N, C-alpha and C positions, 0 to 999 in steps of 0.2 A: 128844674127845681123851682117851688113856690118863692117869690122873692122876700116873702115874710116868714119862711120856715125858721129862719135862725133867731128870729124874735121871742123874747121871752113872753109866755103867756100862761093863763090858767086852762086847764084842761079838766072838764069833769070834777071841778073843785080842787084840783091839785096844780100848785104852781111849778112851773118848768122854766129854769132858768137859761139863760143864753149859753152858758157852758154845756149844759145837758142837751141842749140842741145840738151843739156843735159835736158832741159825743155821737148822737143819733145821726148825723151827717156822716159822720167817719163810719158808723155801722153800716150805713147804705152803700158807701163806697166800697167797702168790703164785701158785701154782697154782691155788688156789681163785678167785681173782681172774680169771685167765685163763679158767679153766672156765666161769665164769658168763658172760663175755661170748660164749664159744663157744656155750653153750647158747642163748642169745638170738639168735645169728645162724645157727645150723644148721652151725656149724664143727667139722668132724671134726679130732682130735687123737690123738696117739700117744705114749707114754713111749718114751724114745729112750736108747741108749748105757747109761751106769752106771745110769740110773733104772730101765730095763727090766731089766736083769741084775740089779739089787737086787730088785726086785719078784719075779722068778722064783727068784733063789737065797737071798734074805735076807728076802723078803716086808717089804722097806722099804729103807731107805738101806744101801749098802755102807759098813761101818764107817769107811772113812777118805774117803768122798765128802763133798762140800761144798756141792753144788747139784743141781739137778734139769734134766734134759735133755728137751725136747720136740720132736717132728717133726710138720709139717703139710704136705700136698700143697700145691703153690705157689698154685693159686687159693684155697685156704682161708686160707693165709698173708697173702696180699695182703689178702683180706677182713678178717683179723683186724687187720692193721695200719691200714686205713681205720677199723675201728670204733673202735679205741682213740684215734684221734685225736679223736672226740666224745665217748666214753663214759669213758674213763680219768681219774679225777680225783686231786688229790693226796692221800696222798703218793706215789702210783704213777706211773711214768714208763715209757713204751715207747721203748727206743734201738733205732733201726734206721737204714738208709743215709741217710735224709734229715731225722733227727730232730737231730743234732749236727755241728758241723764236723769231720771228720777220722775219723769212724765208718766202719768198712769194711761193704761190702754182702753179706758173708757170712751173715749172720743177725741176730736181733734179740735183746734183753734187756730182761726186764721187771723194772723195779727197784722198791724200797722206800726212799724218800729219808729214811725217818727212821733209817736204819742205815748201816753202813758195809761195803761189801764190794769193796774196791779193789784191783786187781792193782798190782804194783810198776810196771809199765808204764803203767798208767792214771795213777798218783799222779803219776810223774815226766814224762810226756809230755802227758796231757791232763787237768789238774787241774779244768779248766773243766768236764769232763763230769759228769752224773748218776753217782755212784759208790756207790749202796747195794747192799745184798744183792740178789741176781739169780737168776732162772731163764732158760736159754738155749732160743730157739725156733728151730729149723732149718727151712728150707724144703726140700721134696722136689721137684727138677726133673725133667723127661724126660732120659733118657739116650739118644743117638741109636742107633737099630738100623744095624748093618753097621759092619763095621770100619774102613773108610776115613771114613766119616762121625764115626765115634766118635773117631779119631785126630785128625782135623783139629780138631774142635770143642774136645777136650780141651785139645790143644797151644795153641790160641788163648787159651783161658780160663788156663791156667798162666802164659803169658806175660804177660797182661792182669793177672793177680793179681800177679804179681812186680812189676810196674810200680807197682800202688796200693799194695804193701808199701813200695815205696820212698818214699812220703810220710811214713812212720813213723821213717825212719832219721835225718833230721837232729835229730829230738826227743829220740832215744833216747840216754841216757847209756851205754848198754852197746855201742852199735854202734861199731865200729873208725873211727878217724880217715879212713882212706882210703875206707871205705864212705860217710862223711858227705860227703866231698869230692866223689865220684862223683855220690851222691844230689843234692847241691846244684846240681851242673853239669845233670845231667838234668832235674830239676825246674825249675830256672831257665829251661830251654828250653821245657819243657812249658806252663809258665804263661804264656808268650806267647802260646798257642793255647787253652789250656784250663783248667779248674779240677779240684780233686779231686772236687768233687760231680757235675760233668758226667761225669768218668771213671767213677764209681760207677754212675750210671744207664745210662751206654754197656755197662759191664759187666752189669749186670743185664739189660739188653736182649738181649745175646747169650746169657747164662744161659738165658732164656726163649724163646729163637728156636726151640728144637726143639719142633715142634707135634705134635700127634696122640696117640693112647694107645700111646706106645712101650712095648715089652717091659719095661723096667726105669726105675726112678726113684732118683734118689740126691741126696745133699748135695752137688750139683755146684759151686754157689757157693762153698762152703766148702772141699771137697775136690776139686777136678777130677781125673778120672782115676785115682781110688784105688779098687780094686775092692772093698774092704771096706765101703766107704760107698756101695754100689750094691746095689738088691734089686730082686726080680720085683715090678712093679706090683700083681699080685695079691694079694701079702701084705697090702696095706693096704685090700683090699675089705671085709674082714669083722673085727670086732674082738671081744677078750673083756676082761672087767673081772678084774683080779689084785690081791690084797691088797698094800697098801703102807702100813706103820704101822697107824693105826687105821681107814684109808680103803682106797680102791682106784683104781688107775689103769688108763686105757684102754690095751691093748695089741694089736698084730696078732695074730690068731687063732693063726696058724701062727708061734709065738713060736720055736719050735726053729730053723726055717730063718733067721728075721730074726736071731737071736743067733748061730746058727753062722757066718754070712758075715762078720759084723763081729769076732767072738771065737775063732771055732774052734769044732770038735766038742767039745771039753772045756770048754766055758764054765762047767759046772756045778762043776768042781774048784775048789777054794777056794785062791786065790793070794793071800796078803798083800800089799799094795802100800801106795801113797802116793796123797795127793789129787793130782789133775791140777793143780789151781790151787796150785802150792806156792809162788808168793810173794804170795799175797793177804793182805790184812790184813782180819780180820773183827772188827766190833764190832755185835752185835745190839742193843745199848743205847743207841747213840750215833750221830747222824747224821754222815756225812762232811763235812758244812757246817761242823760245830763243831770 
């Protein structure tokens, strides 16, 4: 690590204080924990979203970003989850659809329990969850070939996803009263026949039901039917290492096409913004348990 990394600095006109620098360090340490497991199990991973853009445009974190995003093809993702069940030790914890009651099946979070990285939603609605600083890990699933198959698959997932999101409404202090009443009614009926956990597994089964080497893959579980989160499968067949702070991250070799789909052709144009997790409480020095 660069000896000056933890010092406050101004990056691209945006002030990054010492606390956020320590959060970034925690993120990179989590990345290295993930990377170590991936190496031992021959699991391929790719920088995603703001992490990929940061590697290309800033050679590190985007100044206002606060986490690391990773993608894995579904088979690799499932093998990673299985490996973590036996290999991941305290203070690290992998949060996924089967790890904690109420956690949705969109993706996984690798967390550090020595720290605090809790969104307002998590603090208010699921205080029993592990809520340390995290990196996000998104599975890449097959996207159906053919317009009809695509429409039917994505429509089913969108409806199913709304149903799963309904389980969060009764707990949320920000949800409108009428939404809570409706959610209580619907969930009361559903609970007669099933549970949130069973619905998560059914959702994942549907997500993974598209077989074969389809032309495209995407984060279908998280954003079904959103074109900017779907890419040609070929993009993930070869990789390149790009600078990221004092180390490198693994990226699709055709990084231009990968970023253009998600951010547009002008992704290299610097646009000052805010962190995605605008309601998150960070404390890299103290555990959420305390």
